[in-house]
N, C-alpha and C positions, 0 to 999 in steps of 0.2 A: 237773886238780889233783886228789890225791884227797879233798881240803876240800870237793869238791864234788858226789860221790856223795853221793845221801843212800839210806840204808838203812834198812828198816823194821826197826828192835829195837824189843822188845816194852816195856822201860820205858826212859825214859831223865830222869835225875838233873839237874835242871835249875838253874840257878846266875841267878836271874830280878831284874833293874834296870830302870832310868828315863831314858833319856841323851836329853835333849833333848826330852823331851816322850814316845819313843817308847820303847817297849815293848821291851827287847835282854835276848835269852837266848844263853844258852852252858851247855853241858852239864858233866854235874861226871861223872859216873859210866851205864854201861848195864848192862842187864840182857836176857837171854835165855828162856825160859820154852818148854818143850815138854811133849809128851804122857810117859807113862811106855815106857822103850824104844822109842826117836825111831828106830832104827835108826844104823847109822856113816853114810849118807853126810846125815842131818837133823845128827846133832851135830856132825860137822864143818861144817858150814856154818852153822850159828851158834854154830862156837865160829871158823866166820870172821870172822864179822857180830859176832863181839862186839870182836872184835882189833883190827879196820880201824877201828871207829868209836872205840876205846880210842885208834890212831892216831891220830887226826881230831882226839877233844883235846887230845893232847899238842903236836902240830902247831900248833895253834890260843895254847895255853897260847904257848907257846914264841916264835911268829911275835908274839905281843902284849907279846917283854920277859919274861914271869910266871917267875918262876924255878920253875913246875911241871914235871917232866918223869917222873910216873909216874899212874897214875888205876886203881882199881881196880875189876873190874867183875863181873856174877854169870852164872852158868848154870846151868838148872834146867833137869832133864830128868828129870822125873816125883816121883822120891821121892827124887832125886840132887840136892844142892847142889855146886857147887864156886864158887870162890872165886878171881881170876883178877887177878894184879898186871901192865901193860905198862907198862917202864919204858925210855928214853931215856938210852942209854948212852953212855959218853965219844965211843967209835970210830964212834957214827953208827947201832950197831944198836940196835932194839929189841928188847927181851929180852920173853916171855914167863914167871911166874914163878905156877904155880896152890901157891897156898899153903894150902889148904883145900881139901876134900871128905866129905862127910858124906852119905850112906842115910839116911833115916827111914822105919824099920819102923813094923808096927800095933802093937807091944810100946812099953809105960815102964819097959822093966825096965832100958834102956842113960839111966837117967836123966843122968849123968854124960856119955855124948853130947851131948844137947842142948842141955846147960848150954855144950859149949863151943861147939855149933851157935849157939846162941844171942849168946856170947862172939863169936863171932867176927861173925854181923848188925852188932853195937851197934857192931866195931870195922868195920863196911864204912862203917854209918852219919857214923862220928864222921870216917873219911877222907872225906868226899862233904862233910861239915861244915867240916871243917877247912881242903878244898881249897876253900869256896867263900868263908871270910874271908881265905887269904891272894891270893883274884885280886879280894874287894873291897876288902884292902887295897892291892894294886896298882894298881885303877882311882881311886882316894882321892887316893894320891901323884901317880900321872901327871895328872889331874884338878887338882891341886895346882902342880904346876910348869908347868901350861899356863893357869893365871889367874895368875900375878902378874906385877904389871906392871913388876918389878924386871929388870935383864937377871939371867937362870938362872948362876949360877956354872959353867964345864965343871964337863960330868958325867964320869969316872972309864968309858973302856968298860971294860964287863964281858966277860971276856975268854971267862966258862964261855956266856955267853947267847949272844954273837955266833957260839961256835964252833957253839951244837947252829942259831943261825939258821941256818949256812951247812951244817950235815946234811942240816938238813930238805929246803932249797932244793933241795938234789943229790940225797934221794931220789928 
């Protein structure tokens, strides 16, 4: 299974929690960095690594019945930065969208460009925090259901999650 593959990405952004006195870490984002002008092979290799790790993150959330079907990641090549979103679509297809790209040059003449880059970095941070809170709330809700001494009311089947479970298991 692809979830068992351990790739050595340069940066993992994790959700860290304690479950039954054990530290449990779940990734919420990844980033890969390379030196300037890494070449086509290194660039493509890093891009594939980021996309595979992002797919693993989405798969883990969906298999845990959590409504997180997309994650953002970063690829940095020297003074260039790429913001990439990987999303699980309804038909089981994972789509990659590069939603921002910027090149940092030696001058500060492009202050607007740097402000846009800073805004996108903050949006990336905010998305990672949002995923953290969504997952934390999911864990709290599932703990609340498990701890209840009363017989729980039957939960309606979430067609969206069950469909995505099936799509992940068949991929």
